All heavy atoms as a GROMACS GRO file, in nm:
protein
  513
    1MET      N    1  -0.398  -1.206  -0.493
    1MET     CA    2  -0.310  -1.111  -0.415
    1MET      C    3  -0.334  -1.130  -0.272
    1MET      O    4  -0.440  -1.137  -0.219
    1MET     CB    5  -0.338  -0.980  -0.462
    1MET     CG    6  -0.287  -0.941  -0.588
    1MET     SD    7  -0.287  -0.755  -0.623
    1MET     CE    8  -0.343  -0.750  -0.788
    2PRO      N    9  -0.226  -1.131  -0.207
    2PRO     CA   10  -0.239  -1.138  -0.051
    2PRO      C   11  -0.287  -1.012   0.013
    2PRO      O   12  -0.296  -0.917  -0.041
    2PRO     CB   13  -0.089  -1.155  -0.006
    2PRO     CG   14  -0.004  -1.112  -0.123
    2PRO     CD   15  -0.084  -1.124  -0.226
    3LEU      N   16  -0.358  -1.036   0.130
    3LEU     CA   17  -0.421  -0.933   0.199
    3LEU      C   18  -0.326  -0.893   0.337
    3LEU      O   19  -0.281  -0.995   0.391
    3LEU     CB   20  -0.560  -0.965   0.257
    3LEU     CG   21  -0.664  -0.974   0.139
    3LEU    CD1   22  -0.795  -1.029   0.189
    3LEU    CD2   23  -0.691  -0.854   0.068
    4VAL      N   24  -0.323  -0.776   0.362
    4VAL     CA   25  -0.255  -0.736   0.486
    4VAL      C   26  -0.338  -0.626   0.576
    4VAL      O   27  -0.445  -0.574   0.506
    4VAL     CB   28  -0.113  -0.662   0.465
    4VAL    CG1   29  -0.019  -0.760   0.396
    4VAL    CG2   30  -0.128  -0.540   0.377
    5ASP      N   31  -0.317  -0.614   0.688
    5ASP     CA   32  -0.400  -0.506   0.768
    5ASP      C   33  -0.402  -0.368   0.705
    5ASP      O   34  -0.295  -0.330   0.656
    5ASP     CB   35  -0.335  -0.496   0.912
    5ASP     CG   36  -0.368  -0.624   0.995
    5ASP    OD1   37  -0.438  -0.700   0.955
    5ASP    OD2   38  -0.315  -0.642   1.108
    6CYS      N   39  -0.513  -0.316   0.699
    6CYS     CA   40  -0.532  -0.175   0.659
    6CYS      C   41  -0.467  -0.069   0.758
    6CYS      O   42  -0.501  -0.075   0.874
    6CYS     CB   43  -0.671  -0.137   0.636
    6CYS     SG   44  -0.706   0.017   0.580
    7THR      N   45  -0.388   0.011   0.711
    7THR     CA   46  -0.319   0.112   0.800
    7THR      C   47  -0.412   0.234   0.824
    7THR      O   48  -0.402   0.310   0.914
    7THR     CB   49  -0.191   0.144   0.754
    7THR    OG1   50  -0.198   0.209   0.618
    7THR    CG2   51  -0.082   0.042   0.748
    8VAL      N   52  -0.515   0.246   0.734
    8VAL     CA   53  -0.611   0.372   0.749
    8VAL      C   54  -0.686   0.347   0.868
    8VAL      O   55  -0.723   0.429   0.953
    8VAL     CB   56  -0.680   0.386   0.621
    8VAL    CG1   57  -0.796   0.488   0.638
    8VAL    CG2   58  -0.593   0.434   0.497
    9CYS      N   59  -0.752   0.220   0.875
    9CYS     CA   60  -0.844   0.204   0.988
    9CYS      C   61  -0.786   0.100   1.087
    9CYS      O   62  -0.863   0.060   1.184
    9CYS     CB   63  -0.972   0.129   0.928
    9CYS     SG   64  -0.954  -0.038   0.862
   10ASN      N   65  -0.673   0.079   1.081
   10ASN     CA   66  -0.593  -0.010   1.176
   10ASN      C   67  -0.670  -0.149   1.189
   10ASN      O   68  -0.687  -0.210   1.289
   10ASN     CB   69  -0.591   0.047   1.320
   10ASN     CG   70  -0.512   0.175   1.332
   10ASN    OD1   71  -0.397   0.174   1.257
   10ASN    ND2   72  -0.549   0.274   1.386
   11ALA      N   73  -0.691  -0.215   1.066
   11ALA     CA   74  -0.766  -0.325   1.055
   11ALA      C   75  -0.892  -0.349   1.120
   11ALA      O   76  -0.947  -0.448   1.154
   11ALA     CB   77  -0.656  -0.447   1.105
   12LYS      N   78  -0.969  -0.243   1.145
   12LYS     CA   79  -1.098  -0.242   1.209
   12LYS      C   80  -1.213  -0.239   1.116
   12LYS      O   81  -1.328  -0.269   1.150
   12LYS     CB   82  -1.105  -0.126   1.310
   12LYS     CG   83  -1.011  -0.133   1.436
   12LYS     CD   84  -1.030  -0.021   1.517
   12LYS     CE   85  -0.921  -0.046   1.634
   12LYS     NZ   86  -0.903   0.077   1.708
   13GLY      N   87  -1.186  -0.178   0.995
   13GLY     CA   88  -1.283  -0.176   0.890
   13GLY      C   89  -1.374  -0.054   0.894
   13GLY      O   90  -1.467  -0.042   0.825
   14LYS      N   91  -1.349   0.023   0.996
   14LYS     CA   92  -1.420   0.156   1.017
   14LYS      C   93  -1.330   0.264   1.074
   14LYS      O   94  -1.231   0.238   1.136
   14LYS     CB   95  -1.539   0.128   1.114
   14LYS     CG   96  -1.501   0.088   1.243
   14LYS     CD   97  -1.622   0.048   1.335
   14LYS     CE   98  -1.590   0.006   1.462
   14LYS     NZ   99  -1.706  -0.025   1.552
   15ILE      N  100  -1.380   0.378   1.043
   15ILE     CA  101  -1.298   0.499   1.088
   15ILE      C  102  -1.388   0.594   1.155
   15ILE      O  103  -1.519   0.602   1.139
   15ILE     CB  104  -1.227   0.575   0.969
   15ILE    CG1  105  -1.330   0.622   0.869
   15ILE    CG2  106  -1.126   0.496   0.900
   15ILE    CD1  107  -1.279   0.710   0.760
   16VAL      N  108  -1.337   0.673   1.252
   16VAL     CA  109  -1.410   0.775   1.333
   16VAL      C  110  -1.469   0.881   1.232
   16VAL      O  111  -1.396   0.926   1.125
   16VAL     CB  112  -1.331   0.844   1.422
   16VAL    CG1  113  -1.408   0.965   1.504
   16VAL    CG2  114  -1.285   0.743   1.540
   17CYS      N  115  -1.589   0.923   1.232
   17CYS     CA  116  -1.654   1.001   1.150
   17CYS      C  117  -1.572   1.152   1.152
   17CYS      O  118  -1.581   1.198   1.257
   17CYS     CB  119  -1.810   1.019   1.178
   17CYS     SG  120  -1.886   1.141   1.083
   18PRO      N  121  -1.536   1.196   1.045
   18PRO     CA  122  -1.458   1.320   1.052
   18PRO      C  123  -1.559   1.438   1.053
   18PRO      O  124  -1.518   1.536   1.106
   18PRO     CB  125  -1.395   1.341   0.919
   18PRO     CG  126  -1.480   1.238   0.826
   18PRO     CD  127  -1.534   1.138   0.902
   19ARG      N  128  -1.680   1.421   1.039
   19ARG     CA  129  -1.783   1.539   1.039
   19ARG      C  130  -1.814   1.561   1.196
   19ARG      O  131  -1.817   1.683   1.225
   19ARG     CB  132  -1.906   1.495   0.960
   19ARG     CG  133  -2.006   1.604   0.976
   19ARG     CD  134  -1.976   1.727   0.894
   19ARG     NE  135  -2.084   1.830   0.901
   19ARG     CZ  136  -2.057   1.949   0.921
   19ARG    NH1  137  -1.940   1.996   0.930
   19ARG    NH2  138  -2.154   2.036   0.933
   20CYS      N  139  -1.841   1.465   1.264
   20CYS     CA  140  -1.884   1.491   1.410
   20CYS      C  141  -1.772   1.445   1.505
   20CYS      O  142  -1.798   1.442   1.633
   20CYS     CB  143  -2.006   1.402   1.437
   20CYS     SG  144  -1.992   1.228   1.432
   21ASN      N  145  -1.658   1.401   1.451
   21ASN     CA  146  -1.557   1.349   1.533
   21ASN      C  147  -1.584   1.241   1.628
   21ASN      O  148  -1.546   1.224   1.750
   21ASN     CB  149  -1.485   1.470   1.627
   21ASN     CG  150  -1.409   1.560   1.534
   21ASN    OD1  151  -1.353   1.526   1.445
   21ASN    ND2  152  -1.436   1.687   1.571
   22GLY      N  153  -1.679   1.148   1.569
   22GLY     CA  154  -1.713   1.021   1.653
   22GLY      C  155  -1.829   1.057   1.755
   22GLY      O  156  -1.853   0.957   1.830
   23LYS      N  157  -1.883   1.174   1.758
   23LYS     CA  158  -1.991   1.201   1.860
   23LYS      C  159  -2.129   1.151   1.825
   23LYS      O  160  -2.204   1.146   1.901
   23LYS     CB  161  -1.977   1.357   1.890
   23LYS     CG  162  -1.854   1.394   1.957
   23LYS     CD  163  -1.848   1.538   1.980
   23LYS     CE  164  -1.720   1.584   2.042
   23LYS     NZ  165  -1.670   1.713   2.004
   24GLY      N  166  -2.150   1.140   1.690
   24GLY     CA  167  -2.285   1.107   1.643
   24GLY      C  168  -2.381   1.208   1.629
   24GLY      O  169  -2.486   1.193   1.572
   25GLU      N  170  -2.345   1.332   1.669
   25GLU     CA  171  -2.421   1.446   1.652
   25GLU      C  172  -2.348   1.578   1.628
   25GLU      O  173  -2.239   1.589   1.645
   25GLU     CB  174  -2.517   1.460   1.780
   25GLU     CG  175  -2.437   1.474   1.906
   25GLU     CD  176  -2.531   1.479   2.033
   25GLU    OE1  177  -2.644   1.418   2.011
   25GLU    OE2  178  -2.501   1.513   2.138
   26ILE      N  179  -2.418   1.668   1.570
   26ILE     CA  180  -2.349   1.803   1.536
   26ILE      C  181  -2.421   1.904   1.615
   26ILE      O  182  -2.536   1.916   1.623
   26ILE     CB  183  -2.355   1.827   1.389
   26ILE    CG1  184  -2.288   1.714   1.309
   26ILE    CG2  185  -2.308   1.958   1.348
   26ILE    CD1  186  -2.324   1.715   1.164
   27LYS      N  187  -2.348   1.993   1.673
   27LYS     CA  188  -2.401   2.118   1.748
   27LYS      C  189  -2.420   2.225   1.647
   27LYS      O  190  -2.344   2.258   1.565
   27LYS     CB  191  -2.315   2.148   1.862
   27LYS     CG  192  -2.304   2.060   1.975
   27LYS     CD  193  -2.220   2.098   2.085
   27LYS     CE  194  -2.206   1.991   2.182
   27LYS     NZ  195  -2.119   2.036   2.301
   28TYR      N  196  -2.522   2.310   1.663
   28TYR     CA  197  -2.560   2.412   1.584
   28TYR      C  198  -2.641   2.518   1.658
   28TYR      O  199  -2.684   2.484   1.772
   28TYR     CB  200  -2.622   2.374   1.454
   28TYR     CG  201  -2.775   2.332   1.468
   28TYR    CD1  202  -2.885   2.408   1.446
   28TYR    CD2  203  -2.800   2.198   1.528
   28TYR    CE1  204  -2.994   2.362   1.478
   28TYR    CE2  205  -2.920   2.156   1.535
   28TYR     CZ  206  -3.036   2.240   1.515
   28TYR     OH  207  -3.162   2.194   1.539
   29GLY      N  208  -2.654   2.638   1.610
   29GLY     CA  209  -2.721   2.749   1.664
   29GLY      C  210  -2.629   2.847   1.735
   29GLY      O  211  -2.525   2.811   1.793
   30PHE      N  212  -2.677   2.967   1.724
   30PHE     CA  213  -2.588   3.086   1.789
   30PHE      C  214  -2.637   3.128   1.916
   30PHE      O  215  -2.576   3.129   2.006
   30PHE     CB  216  -2.588   3.203   1.684
   30PHE     CG  217  -2.519   3.175   1.552
   30PHE    CD1  218  -2.595   3.153   1.441
   30PHE    CD2  219  -2.394   3.142   1.542
   30PHE    CE1  220  -2.542   3.125   1.318
   30PHE    CE2  221  -2.332   3.126   1.427
   30PHE     CZ  222  -2.408   3.096   1.308
   31ILE      N  223  -2.765   3.154   1.931
   31ILE     CA  224  -2.820   3.203   2.058
   31ILE      C  225  -2.838   3.075   2.156
   31ILE      O  226  -2.804   3.080   2.268
   31ILE     CB  227  -2.944   3.270   2.050
   31ILE    CG1  228  -2.921   3.407   1.954
   31ILE    CG2  229  -3.013   3.306   2.165
   31ILE    CD1  230  -3.033   3.476   1.912
   32LYS      N  231  -2.912   2.981   2.103
   32LYS     CA  232  -2.926   2.846   2.182
   32LYS      C  233  -2.867   2.737   2.107
   32LYS      O  234  -2.901   2.703   1.997
   32LYS     CB  235  -3.096   2.835   2.194
   32LYS     CG  236  -3.122   2.712   2.279
   32LYS     CD  237  -3.272   2.690   2.294
   32LYS     CE  238  -3.297   2.571   2.374
   32LYS     NZ  239  -3.443   2.531   2.380
   33GLU      N  240  -2.768   2.677   2.170
   33GLU     CA  241  -2.700   2.571   2.116
   33GLU      C  242  -2.777   2.451   2.115
   33GLU      O  243  -2.838   2.407   2.214
   33GLU     CB  244  -2.563   2.546   2.189
   33GLU     CG  245  -2.469   2.450   2.121
   33GLU     CD  246  -2.339   2.436   2.168
   33GLU    OE1  247  -2.254   2.531   2.142
   33GLU    OE2  248  -2.311   2.350   2.248
   34MET      N  249  -2.800   2.378   1.997
   34MET     CA  250  -2.872   2.262   1.991
   34MET      C  251  -2.808   2.160   1.917
   34MET      O  252  -2.691   2.187   1.852
   34MET     CB  253  -3.008   2.298   1.915
   34MET     CG  254  -3.092   2.392   1.971
   34MET     SD  255  -3.237   2.467   1.909
   34MET     CE  256  -3.285   2.377   1.776
   35THR      N  257  -2.835   2.039   1.915
   35THR     CA  258  -2.778   1.934   1.850
   35THR      C  259  -2.864   1.852   1.754
   35THR      O  260  -2.988   1.862   1.776
   35THR     CB  261  -2.724   1.822   1.928
   35THR    OG1  262  -2.814   1.765   2.026
   35THR    CG2  263  -2.609   1.893   2.035
   36LYS      N  264  -2.811   1.804   1.647
   36LYS     CA  265  -2.888   1.706   1.553
   36LYS      C  266  -2.793   1.596   1.524
   36LYS      O  267  -2.675   1.604   1.531
   36LYS     CB  268  -2.937   1.788   1.433
   36LYS     CG  269  -2.821   1.842   1.351
   36LYS     CD  270  -2.882   1.924   1.231
   36LYS     CE  271  -2.774   1.981   1.150
   36LYS     NZ  272  -2.825   2.051   1.026
   37THR      N  273  -2.856   1.490   1.482
   37THR     CA  274  -2.783   1.376   1.437
   37THR      C  275  -2.702   1.396   1.322
   37THR      O  276  -2.736   1.469   1.222
   37THR     CB  277  -2.877   1.261   1.400
   37THR    OG1  278  -2.970   1.223   1.511
   37THR    CG2  279  -2.805   1.127   1.358
   38CYS      N  280  -2.568   1.349   1.329
   38CYS     CA  281  -2.476   1.374   1.221
   38CYS      C  282  -2.535   1.305   1.084
   38CYS      O  283  -2.575   1.195   1.090
   38CYS     CB  284  -2.346   1.310   1.250
   38CYS     SG  285  -2.216   1.334   1.118
   39TYR      N  286  -2.529   1.400   0.978
   39TYR     CA  287  -2.580   1.348   0.863
   39TYR      C  288  -2.480   1.246   0.781
   39TYR      O  289  -2.517   1.161   0.693
   39TYR     CB  290  -2.622   1.452   0.761
   39TYR     CG  291  -2.504   1.538   0.724
   39TYR    CD1  292  -2.427   1.525   0.616
   39TYR    CD2  293  -2.480   1.670   0.803
   39TYR    CE1  294  -2.322   1.600   0.583
   39TYR    CE2  295  -2.375   1.751   0.764
   39TYR     CZ  296  -2.295   1.714   0.654
   39TYR     OH  297  -2.192   1.788   0.619
   40GLN      N  298  -2.355   1.259   0.818
   40GLN     CA  299  -2.250   1.168   0.744
   40GLN      C  300  -2.255   1.042   0.812
   40GLN      O  301  -2.258   0.940   0.728
   40GLN     CB  302  -2.120   1.233   0.759
   40GLN     CG  303  -2.018   1.170   0.664
   40GLN     CD  304  -1.899   1.254   0.653
   40GLN    OE1  305  -1.883   1.363   0.708
   40GLN    NE2  306  -1.812   1.210   0.551
   41CYS      N  307  -2.256   1.015   0.935
   41CYS     CA  308  -2.252   0.880   0.989
   41CYS      C  309  -2.383   0.827   1.051
   41CYS      O  310  -2.403   0.719   1.091
   41CYS     CB  311  -2.151   0.877   1.101
   41CYS     SG  312  -2.198   0.959   1.256
   42LYS      N  313  -2.488   0.921   1.039
   42LYS     CA  314  -2.625   0.891   1.065
   42LYS      C  315  -2.635   0.861   1.224
   42LYS      O  316  -2.711   0.767   1.261
   42LYS     CB  317  -2.687   0.795   0.990
   42LYS     CG  318  -2.706   0.839   0.846
   42LYS     CD  319  -2.746   0.736   0.744
   42LYS     CE  320  -2.753   0.774   0.603
   42LYS     NZ  321  -2.639   0.827   0.545
   43GLY      N  322  -2.541   0.922   1.301
   43GLY     CA  323  -2.540   0.890   1.454
   43GLY      C  324  -2.463   0.763   1.491
   43GLY      O  325  -2.461   0.729   1.608
   44GLU      N  326  -2.403   0.698   1.396
   44GLU     CA  327  -2.333   0.571   1.422
   44GLU      C  328  -2.196   0.594   1.472
   44GLU      O  329  -2.132   0.503   1.508
   44GLU     CB  330  -2.337   0.474   1.297
   44GLU     CG  331  -2.478   0.439   1.252
   44GLU     CD  332  -2.537   0.345   1.350
   44GLU    OE1  333  -2.468   0.255   1.400
   44GLU    OE2  334  -2.664   0.364   1.366
   45HIS      N  335  -2.136   0.720   1.465
   45HIS     CA  336  -2.010   0.757   1.518
   45HIS      C  337  -1.888   0.716   1.431
   45HIS      O  338  -1.786   0.774   1.438
   45HIS     CB  339  -1.977   0.692   1.660
   45HIS     CG  340  -2.085   0.718   1.760
   45HIS    ND1  341  -2.091   0.828   1.828
   45HIS    CD2  342  -2.201   0.644   1.804
   45HIS    CE1  343  -2.203   0.839   1.909
   45HIS    NE2  344  -2.261   0.711   1.883
   46PHE      N  345  -1.918   0.611   1.333
   46PHE     CA  346  -1.816   0.565   1.251
   46PHE      C  347  -1.861   0.569   1.110
   46PHE      O  348  -1.972   0.555   1.086
   46PHE     CB  349  -1.766   0.413   1.302
   46PHE     CG  350  -1.708   0.413   1.427
   46PHE    CD1  351  -1.773   0.388   1.546
   46PHE    CD2  352  -1.568   0.446   1.453
   46PHE    CE1  353  -1.732   0.394   1.674
   46PHE    CE2  354  -1.507   0.446   1.584
   46PHE     CZ  355  -1.585   0.420   1.683
   47LEU      N  356  -1.760   0.554   1.020
   47LEU     CA  357  -1.779   0.524   0.880
   47LEU      C  358  -1.709   0.398   0.837
   47LEU      O  359  -1.603   0.377   0.889
   47LEU     CB  360  -1.750   0.650   0.795
   47LEU     CG  361  -1.816   0.783   0.825
   47LEU    CD1  362  -1.738   0.894   0.732
   47LEU    CD2  363  -1.962   0.777   0.782
   48ARG      N  364  -1.773   0.331   0.734
   48ARG     CA  365  -1.688   0.227   0.686
   48ARG      C  366  -1.561   0.266   0.613
   48ARG      O  367  -1.564   0.363   0.541
   48ARG     CB  368  -1.778   0.144   0.581
   48ARG     CG  369  -1.721   0.015   0.547
   48ARG     CD  370  -1.821  -0.067   0.456
   48ARG     NE  371  -1.805  -0.011   0.317
   48ARG     CZ  372  -1.859  -0.075   0.214
   48ARG    NH1  373  -1.958  -0.171   0.234
   48ARG    NH2  374  -1.823  -0.035   0.101
   49CYS      N  375  -1.454   0.196   0.635
   49CYS     CA  376  -1.331   0.236   0.583
   49CYS      C  377  -1.339   0.205   0.431
   49CYS      O  378  -1.405   0.122   0.383
   49CYS     CB  379  -1.212   0.147   0.628
   49CYS     SG  380  -1.044   0.181   0.548
   50SER      N  381  -1.291   0.302   0.342
   50SER     CA  382  -1.303   0.297   0.209
   50SER      C  383  -1.219   0.203   0.140
   50SER      O  384  -1.229   0.178   0.005
   50SER     CB  385  -1.291   0.441   0.144
   50SER     OG  386  -1.169   0.484   0.169
   51ASN      N  387  -1.118   0.152   0.211
   51ASN     CA  388  -1.023   0.063   0.150
   51ASN      C  389  -1.077  -0.079   0.147
   51ASN      O  390  -1.132  -0.135   0.252
   51ASN     CB  391  -0.891   0.060   0.244
   51ASN     CG  392  -0.814   0.192   0.211
   51ASN    OD1  393  -0.823   0.245   0.097
   51ASN    ND2  394  -0.718   0.218   0.300
   52TYR      N  395  -1.086  -0.132   0.027
   52TYR     CA  396  -1.113  -0.276   0.015
   52TYR      C  397  -1.242  -0.319   0.080
   52TYR      O  398  -1.251  -0.407   0.158
   52TYR     CB  399  -1.006  -0.369   0.054
   52TYR     CG  400  -0.998  -0.507  -0.026
   52TYR    CD1  401  -0.968  -0.505  -0.146
   52TYR    CD2  402  -1.035  -0.621   0.044
   52TYR    CE1  403  -0.969  -0.633  -0.226
   52TYR    CE2  404  -1.032  -0.743  -0.024
   52TYR     CZ  405  -1.003  -0.736  -0.155
   52TYR     OH  406  -1.005  -0.864  -0.234
   53LYS      N  407  -1.349  -0.236   0.065
   53LYS     CA  408  -1.486  -0.273   0.107
   53LYS      C  409  -1.498  -0.271   0.247
   53LYS      O  410  -1.595  -0.333   0.308
   53LYS     CB  411  -1.537  -0.405   0.043
   53LYS     CG  412  -1.525  -0.399  -0.114
   53LYS     CD  413  -1.570  -0.532  -0.162
   53LYS     CE  414  -1.535  -0.531  -0.324
   53LYS     NZ  415  -1.554  -0.664  -0.375
   54GLY      N  416  -1.423  -0.216   0.335
   54GLY     CA  417  -1.434  -0.195   0.474
   54GLY      C  418  -1.405  -0.332   0.551
   54GLY      O  419  -1.472  -0.332   0.655
   55ILE      N  420  -1.333  -0.407   0.495
   55ILE     CA  421  -1.302  -0.537   0.571
   55ILE      C  422  -1.179  -0.532   0.663
   55ILE      O  423  -1.149  -0.621   0.738
   55ILE     CB  424  -1.290  -0.661   0.486
   55ILE    CG1  425  -1.174  -0.642   0.388
   55ILE    CG2  426  -1.421  -0.682   0.411
   55ILE    CD1  427  -1.130  -0.771   0.318
   56GLY      N  428  -1.118  -0.413   0.668
   56GLY     CA  429  -0.998  -0.404   0.755
   56GLY      C  430  -0.864  -0.450   0.695
   56GLY      O  431  -0.776  -0.464   0.766
   57MET      N  432  -0.869  -0.494   0.562
   57MET     CA  433  -0.751  -0.546   0.497
   57MET      C  434  -0.738  -0.474   0.364
   57MET      O  435  -0.836  -0.419   0.320
   57MET     CB  436  -0.777  -0.702   0.475
   57MET     CG  437  -0.808  -0.779   0.597
   57MET     SD  438  -0.680  -0.799   0.713
   57MET     CE  439  -0.583  -0.914   0.640
   58VAL      N  440  -0.623  -0.474   0.318
   58VAL     CA  441  -0.588  -0.429   0.183
   58VAL      C  442  -0.512  -0.536   0.100
   58VAL      O  443  -0.436  -0.605   0.162
   58VAL     CB  444  -0.522  -0.294   0.185
   58VAL    CG1  445  -0.613  -0.182   0.237
   58VAL    CG2  446  -0.398  -0.300   0.266
   59GLU      N  447  -0.522  -0.530  -0.029
   59GLU     CA  448  -0.443  -0.612  -0.115
   59GLU      C  449  -0.317  -0.566  -0.144
   59GLU      O  450  -0.302  -0.428  -0.153
   59GLU     CB  451  -0.517  -0.631  -0.247
   59GLU     CG  452  -0.627  -0.719  -0.256
   59GLU     CD  453  -0.683  -0.745  -0.402
   59GLU    OE1  454  -0.687  -0.649  -0.472
   59GLU    OE2  455  -0.720  -0.864  -0.426
   60ILE      N  456  -0.213  -0.635  -0.148
   60ILE     CA  457  -0.077  -0.583  -0.180
   60ILE      C  458  -0.022  -0.663  -0.305
   60ILE      O  459  -0.070  -0.777  -0.323
   60ILE     CB  460   0.021  -0.608  -0.075
   60ILE    CG1  461   0.042  -0.752  -0.024
   60ILE    CG2  462  -0.012  -0.515   0.044
   60ILE    CD1  463   0.169  -0.773   0.069
   61LYS      N  464   0.044  -0.597  -0.381
   61LYS     CA  465   0.102  -0.656  -0.510
   61LYS      C  466   0.251  -0.694  -0.475
   61LYS      O  467   0.329  -0.604  -0.422
   61LYS     CB  468   0.105  -0.568  -0.630
   61LYS     CG  469  -0.038  -0.532  -0.681
   61LYS     CD  470  -0.024  -0.448  -0.803
   61LYS     CE  471  -0.165  -0.416  -0.848
   61LYS     NZ  472  -0.167  -0.335  -0.963
   62ILE      N  473   0.282  -0.821  -0.501
   62ILE     CA  474   0.422  -0.866  -0.481
   62ILE      C  475   0.483  -0.845  -0.617
   62ILE      O  476   0.444  -0.904  -0.714
   62ILE     CB  477   0.423  -1.002  -0.430
   62ILE    CG1  478   0.357  -1.018  -0.291
   62ILE    CG2  479   0.569  -1.061  -0.419
   62ILE    CD1  480   0.350  -1.153  -0.239
   63ILE      N  481   0.591  -0.764  -0.604
   63ILE     CA  482   0.667  -0.747  -0.730
   63ILE      C  483   0.794  -0.829  -0.739
   63ILE      O  484   0.871  -0.816  -0.645
   63ILE     CB  485   0.703  -0.596  -0.747
   63ILE    CG1  486   0.586  -0.516  -0.760
   63ILE    CG2  487   0.792  -0.572  -0.869
   63ILE    CD1  488   0.607  -0.366  -0.732
   64ASN      N  489   0.805  -0.914  -0.839
   64ASN     CA  490   0.927  -0.992  -0.852
   64ASN      C  491   1.036  -0.920  -0.902
   64ASN      O  492   1.032  -0.860  -1.012
   64ASN     CB  493   0.891  -1.108  -0.948
   64ASN     CG  494   0.998  -1.225  -0.938
   64ASN    OD1  495   1.113  -1.200  -0.887
   64ASN    ND2  496   0.970  -1.340  -1.010
   65THR      N  497   1.153  -0.914  -0.826
   65THR     CA  498   1.271  -0.819  -0.878
   65THR      C  499   1.365  -0.911  -0.927
   65THR      O  500   1.485  -0.858  -0.954
   65THR     CB  501   1.315  -0.745  -0.743
   65THR    OG1  502   1.355  -0.854  -0.642
   65THR    CG2  503   1.227  -0.665  -0.681
   66HIS      N  504   1.352  -1.025  -0.973
   66HIS     CA  505   1.451  -1.109  -1.039
   66HIS      C  506   1.458  -1.074  -1.189
   66HIS      O  507   1.394  -1.041  -1.257
   66HIS     CB  508   1.416  -1.252  -1.024
   66HIS     CG  509   1.414  -1.298  -0.875
   66HIS    ND1  510   1.485  -1.407  -0.841
   66HIS    CD2  511   1.372  -1.245  -0.773
   66HIS    CE1  512   1.460  -1.427  -0.717
   66HIS    NE2  513   1.401  -1.321  -0.681
   0.00000   0.00000   0.00000
């Protein structure tokens, strides 16, 4: 099957971490605001795209309409 650019990650193979919004850390605390490394992206700011193993491409099926 042919591969085309992934529209979820814009063919980059990674997406901005939704937990920390790409900051790599999470703020917490009420009286004194503190930060800790984001547990979802582990401070890397991005997550691997879940489409087609994070290569930035997806498979498409060509349907014959004849």
